[in-house]
C-alpha positions as CSV (number, residue, x, y, z in Angstrom):
1,X,91.0,13.3,98.9
2,X,88.5,16.0,98.4
3,X,89.7,19.3,96.8
4,X,92.2,21.1,98.8
5,X,92.6,24.7,97.8
6,X,95.9,26.5,98.2
7,X,95.3,30.0,96.8
8,X,92.0,29.9,95.0
9,X,88.9,27.9,94.2
10,X,89.1,28.8,90.6
11,X,92.0,30.4,88.7
12,X,89.9,33.5,87.9
13,X,90.1,34.5,91.6
14,X,93.6,35.7,91.0
15,X,93.1,37.5,87.7
16,X,94.9,40.8,87.8
17,X,95.6,41.6,84.1
18,X,94.5,45.3,84.2
19,X,96.9,48.1,85.2
20,X,97.3,48.3,89.0
21,X,95.1,50.9,90.5
22,X,94.3,51.4,94.2
23,X,92.9,54.1,96.5
24,X,93.8,54.4,100.2
25,X,90.5,56.1,101.0
26,X,88.6,53.0,99.8
27,X,91.1,50.9,101.7
28,X,90.4,52.8,104.9
29,X,86.7,52.2,104.5
30,X,87.4,48.5,103.9
31,X,89.6,48.3,107.0
32,X,86.5,49.3,109.0
33,X,83.8,47.4,107.1
34,X,85.8,44.1,107.0
35,X,86.1,44.4,110.8
36,X,89.9,44.5,110.8
37,X,89.7,47.6,113.0
38,X,88.1,45.5,115.8
39,X,91.4,43.8,116.4
40,X,94.0,46.0,114.6
41,X,94.6,49.7,115.0
42,X,96.2,52.2,112.8
43,X,98.4,54.7,114.7
44,X,96.5,53.9,117.9
45,X,93.0,54.1,116.4
46,X,91.2,50.8,116.6
47,X,91.5,47.5,118.5
48,X,94.4,46.4,120.7
49,X,94.1,42.7,120.3
50,X,96.4,42.5,117.2
51,X,99.4,44.6,116.2
52,X,99.1,48.3,115.3
53,X,99.5,48.3,111.5
54,X,100.5,52.0,111.4
55,X,103.3,51.7,114.0
56,X,106.8,51.8,112.6
57,X,108.8,48.8,113.8
58,X,112.2,47.5,112.7
59,X,111.3,46.1,109.3
60,X,111.6,46.7,105.6
61,X,108.2,45.5,104.6
62,X,107.2,44.7,101.1
63,X,103.8,43.8,99.7
64,X,104.9,40.1,99.5
65,X,105.9,40.3,103.2
66,X,102.5,41.6,104.1
67,X,100.9,38.9,102.0
68,X,103.0,36.3,103.8
69,X,102.2,37.8,107.2
70,X,98.5,37.7,106.5
71,X,98.8,34.1,105.2
72,X,100.5,33.0,108.5
73,X,98.0,35.0,110.5
74,X,94.9,33.6,108.7
75,X,94.1,30.6,111.0
76,X,94.0,32.8,114.1
77,X,92.1,35.5,112.3
78,X,89.4,33.1,111.1
79,X,89.1,31.6,114.6
80,X,88.5,35.1,116.0
81,X,86.0,35.9,113.3
82,X,84.1,32.6,114.0
83,X,84.0,33.3,117.7
84,X,82.6,36.8,117.0
85,X,80.0,35.2,114.7
86,X,80.7,37.9,112.2
87,X,80.8,36.5,108.7
88,X,83.5,38.3,106.7
89,X,82.6,40.3,103.6
90,X,83.9,39.2,100.3
91,X,87.1,40.8,99.2
92,X,88.2,40.8,95.6
93,X,91.7,41.7,94.2
94,X,90.7,45.3,93.8
95,X,89.6,45.6,97.4
96,X,92.9,43.9,98.5
97,X,94.8,46.4,96.4
98,X,93.0,49.3,98.1
99,X,93.9,47.9,101.5
100,X,97.5,47.7,100.4
101,X,97.3,51.3,99.3
102,X,95.9,52.3,102.7
103,X,98.6,50.5,104.6
104,X,101.2,52.2,102.4
105,X,99.6,55.6,103.1
106,X,100.0,54.9,106.8
107,X,103.8,54.3,106.2
108,X,103.4,50.5,106.8
109,X,105.9,49.8,104.0
110,X,108.4,52.6,104.9
111,X,111.6,52.0,106.7
112,X,111.4,53.1,110.3
113,X,112.4,56.7,110.9
114,X,113.6,58.6,114.0
115,X,112.0,62.0,114.9
116,X,115.1,63.2,116.8
117,X,117.3,62.6,113.8
118,X,114.7,64.2,111.6
119,X,114.7,67.4,113.8
120,X,118.5,67.6,113.5
121,X,118.3,67.2,109.7
122,X,115.6,69.9,109.5
123,X,117.9,72.3,111.3
124,X,121.4,71.3,110.0
125,X,120.5,71.0,106.3
126,X,119.1,74.5,106.2
127,X,115.4,73.7,106.0
128,X,114.6,75.7,109.2
129,X,116.2,78.8,107.7
130,X,113.4,79.2,105.2
131,X,110.5,77.0,106.4
132,X,108.9,77.9,109.7
133,X,106.9,75.2,111.5
134,X,103.8,77.2,112.2
135,X,104.4,80.6,110.6
136,X,105.9,82.1,107.5
137,X,109.6,83.0,107.8
138,X,110.0,84.4,104.3
139,X,107.4,85.7,101.8
140,X,105.9,83.1,99.6
141,X,107.4,80.1,101.6
142,X,104.6,78.4,103.5
143,X,105.3,77.0,106.9
144,X,105.2,73.2,107.5
145,X,101.8,73.5,109.1
146,X,100.4,74.3,105.7
147,X,102.1,71.4,103.8
148,X,99.0,69.5,102.8
149,X,101.1,66.6,101.2
150,X,103.1,65.5,104.2
151,X,101.1,62.3,104.3
152,X,100.5,61.9,100.6
153,X,103.6,60.2,99.1
154,X,103.0,61.1,95.5
155,X,102.0,64.7,96.3
156,X,105.0,65.1,98.5
157,X,107.3,63.9,95.8
158,X,105.7,66.3,93.4
159,X,106.1,69.3,95.7
160,X,109.8,68.4,96.4
161,X,110.4,68.2,92.6
162,X,108.7,71.5,91.9
163,X,110.8,73.1,94.8
164,X,114.1,72.0,93.2
165,X,114.6,75.0,90.8
166,X,114.2,77.4,93.8
167,X,116.7,75.4,95.8
168,X,119.1,75.2,92.8
169,X,119.0,79.0,92.5
170,X,119.7,79.3,96.3
171,X,122.7,77.0,96.1
172,X,124.2,78.3,92.9
173,X,127.7,79.6,93.1
174,X,128.8,77.0,95.6
175,X,128.4,79.3,98.7
176,X,125.5,77.3,100.0
177,X,125.8,73.5,99.8
178,X,123.0,71.4,98.3
179,X,121.1,69.7,101.1
180,X,121.6,66.0,100.1
181,X,119.1,63.6,101.5
182,X,119.3,59.8,101.7
183,X,116.1,57.7,101.8
184,X,116.7,57.3,105.5
185,X,117.2,61.0,106.0
186,X,113.9,61.8,104.4
187,X,112.2,59.1,106.4
188,X,113.5,60.6,109.6
189,X,112.6,64.1,108.5
190,X,109.0,63.0,107.7
191,X,108.6,61.2,111.0
192,X,109.6,64.5,112.7
193,X,107.4,66.8,110.6
194,X,104.3,64.5,110.6
195,X,104.3,64.3,114.3
196,X,104.5,68.0,115.1
197,X,101.4,69.4,117.0
198,X,100.8,71.6,113.9
199,X,100.7,68.7,111.5
200,X,99.6,65.6,113.5
201,X,96.3,64.2,112.1
202,X,96.7,65.4,108.5
203,X,94.9,62.9,106.3
204,X,97.0,60.2,104.5
205,X,96.4,59.2,101.0
206,X,97.7,57.1,98.1
207,X,95.7,57.0,94.9
208,X,97.4,54.9,92.2
209,X,96.1,55.6,88.7
210,X,96.3,53.5,85.6
211,X,99.4,55.4,84.6
212,X,97.9,55.8,81.1
213,X,99.5,59.2,80.7
214,X,102.8,58.2,82.3
215,X,104.7,57.6,79.1
216,X,103.5,60.9,77.7
217,X,104.7,62.7,80.9
218,X,108.0,60.7,80.9
219,X,108.7,62.3,77.5
220,X,107.2,65.7,77.9
221,X,108.9,66.4,81.2
222,X,112.3,65.7,79.7
223,X,113.0,62.4,81.5
224,X,113.5,60.6,78.2
225,X,116.4,63.0,77.4
226,X,118.6,61.2,79.9
227,X,116.9,58.0,80.8
228,X,116.7,55.5,78.0
229,X,113.2,54.4,78.6
230,X,110.5,54.3,81.3
231,X,110.9,50.5,81.4
232,X,114.6,50.8,82.1
233,X,114.0,53.4,84.8
234,X,111.3,51.3,86.4
235,X,113.8,48.5,86.8
236,X,116.3,50.8,88.6
237,X,113.7,51.8,91.1
238,X,112.1,48.4,91.6
239,X,111.3,47.6,95.2
240,X,112.1,51.1,96.5
241,X,109.5,53.1,98.4
242,X,108.3,56.5,97.2
243,X,110.2,58.1,100.0
244,X,113.5,56.6,98.7
245,X,112.6,57.6,95.1
246,X,111.8,61.2,96.3
247,X,115.2,61.4,98.0
248,X,117.0,60.1,94.9
249,X,115.1,62.6,92.7
250,X,116.1,65.4,95.1
251,X,119.7,64.5,95.1
252,X,119.7,64.2,91.3
253,X,119.1,68.0,91.0
254,X,122.7,69.1,91.1
255,X,123.7,66.6,88.4
256,X,120.8,67.8,86.2
257,X,122.0,71.4,86.7
258,X,125.6,70.4,85.7
259,X,124.3,68.6,82.6
260,X,122.2,71.6,81.6
261,X,118.9,69.5,81.9
262,X,115.7,71.4,82.7
263,X,113.5,70.6,85.6
264,X,110.0,70.8,84.2
265,X,107.2,71.6,86.7
266,X,104.6,69.0,87.5
267,X,101.0,70.1,87.7
268,X,98.8,68.6,90.5
269,X,98.3,64.9,89.9
270,X,101.0,64.5,87.2
271,X,103.6,63.0,89.5
272,X,101.0,60.5,90.7
273,X,100.4,59.6,87.0
274,X,104.1,59.2,86.3
275,X,104.9,57.2,89.4
276,X,101.9,55.0,88.8
277,X,103.3,54.2,85.4
278,X,106.9,53.7,86.5
279,X,106.6,52.4,90.0
280,X,103.3,51.2,91.4
281,X,102.6,48.0,89.5
282,X,106.1,46.6,90.0
283,X,106.0,47.5,93.7
284,X,102.6,46.1,94.6
285,X,102.8,43.1,92.3
286,X,106.2,42.2,93.8
287,X,107.8,39.0,92.5
288,X,110.9,37.2,93.5
289,X,113.0,34.1,92.6
290,X,111.0,31.5,90.5
291,X,113.5,28.8,91.5
292,X,112.8,29.4,95.2
293,X,109.1,29.5,94.5
294,X,109.4,26.1,92.8
295,X,111.0,24.6,95.8
296,X,108.4,26.2,98.1
297,X,105.6,24.8,95.9
298,X,106.9,21.3,96.6
299,X,108.1,21.7,100.2
300,X,104.9,23.3,101.4
301,X,102.9,20.4,99.8
302,X,101.1,22.7,97.3
303,X,102.1,20.3,94.5
304,X,100.3,17.4,96.2
305,X,97.0,18.9,95.2
306,X,97.5,21.4,92.5
307,X,99.4,19.1,90.2
308,X,97.4,15.9,90.8
309,X,93.9,17.0,89.9
310,X,92.7,17.3,93.5
311,X,92.6,21.1,93.1
312,X,92.9,23.5,90.1
313,X,96.1,23.8,88.1
314,X,97.3,27.2,89.2
315,X,99.6,27.5,86.1
316,X,96.7,27.2,83.7
317,X,94.8,30.2,82.1
318,X,95.9,33.8,81.7
319,X,95.4,34.9,85.3
320,X,98.4,36.9,86.7
321,X,99.4,36.3,90.4
322,X,100.2,39.3,92.6
323,X,100.2,40.1,96.3
324,X,96.7,41.7,96.4
325,X,95.3,38.8,94.3
326,X,96.8,36.3,96.7
327,X,95.2,38.0,99.6
328,X,91.8,38.1,97.9
329,X,92.0,34.4,97.2
330,X,93.1,33.6,100.7
331,X,90.3,35.7,102.2
332,X,87.6,34.1,99.9
333,X,88.7,30.4,100.0
334,X,91.2,30.0,102.9
335,X,88.7,29.0,105.6
336,X,87.5,26.0,103.5
337,X,91.1,25.1,102.8
338,X,92.0,25.2,106.5
339,X,89.1,22.9,107.4
340,X,90.1,20.5,104.7
341,X,93.7,20.5,105.9
342,X,92.7,19.8,109.4
343,X,90.5,17.0,108.3
344,X,93.5,15.3,106.7
345,X,96.0,16.2,109.4
346,X,98.0,18.6,107.2
347,X,99.6,21.5,109.1
348,X,99.0,25.0,107.8
349,X,102.1,26.1,105.8
350,X,103.9,29.1,107.0
351,X,105.6,31.4,104.5
352,X,108.1,34.2,104.8
353,X,108.4,37.1,102.4
354,X,110.9,35.4,100.1
355,X,108.7,32.3,100.0
356,X,105.6,34.3,98.9
357,X,107.4,36.5,96.4
358,X,109.1,33.3,95.0
359,X,105.7,31.6,94.7
360,X,104.3,34.6,92.8
361,X,107.2,34.6,90.4
362,X,107.1,30.8,90.0
363,X,103.4,30.6,89.2
364,X,103.6,33.5,86.7
365,X,106.7,32.0,85.1
366,X,105.0,28.6,84.7
367,X,102.0,30.4,83.0
368,X,104.3,32.0,80.5
369,X,106.0,28.7,79.7
370,X,102.6,27.2,78.9
371,X,101.6,29.9,76.5
């Protein structure tokens, strides 16, 4: 049998050893230049042939789930591309990461929210008493229409954190209760606020940095005073969205006050650096159960080629597997793989989110074993 590629033509195609960085602005440009927009839309802007990737549906989507969905969708996608006679541009792992960041900035990975619930939360938790929608209610408190970070997850988290001391002062003495927010509450609130006439259309963005200054910020902002280490905290927030993390940080404020801990202010961009260090890599390079991945590797007939010499040994070398790296390899080498499979009567394997995250974990685990 001729070579049959599962994920890549050469192991280097999935190399992702550098710190995870991604930019939703670059991802938005790629969404257009890769012709995705001809079939898919984002919040109603684009084609209507395939699903709207900005529309919130009943899901809790992870990067591995997106990777699996793109894997399952690939044969139909390549068929459409061939019919259109539009050869796809190459997409490396960085480009795939940028696309993931763009999808994240459009709330693709957030849990669905409800605007009606969000409106009730805005009014019943006391937000509307200080924050007007389109005009200032109190001096120095900008209305929602001037909140530039509504669609920028890191910036929104930064603004909420910096607002906590003022809220702590307003709720001191126990006469005014702290407005606790669950992750779902904040998701509902954001859906309501982002879709007001005054705020609709504000640009979205998620720029993930290398996180090089994250450890320094973790220490200088006082996080290390309570949290044992950044690594330990990263494990606690693994798999959570930025909205969920922002809500947890907000609800943490009264406990910090009780413990006498200070809430250091974050300058613009510092929260992005801290969360890139603590959160981004483990979220976007999601991995699951290696044991499940081992079973999938056999059941989906990957082992038939990748352990027999018909295709590269995916567990060799220092390359690290991740969701974006998988998409890059699929985009670059999948069409040839599909043609090869058809020639040998092998059906295209379908994968769910747990299958994909398990495969990522299994392949990376096998690499570690061989070192």
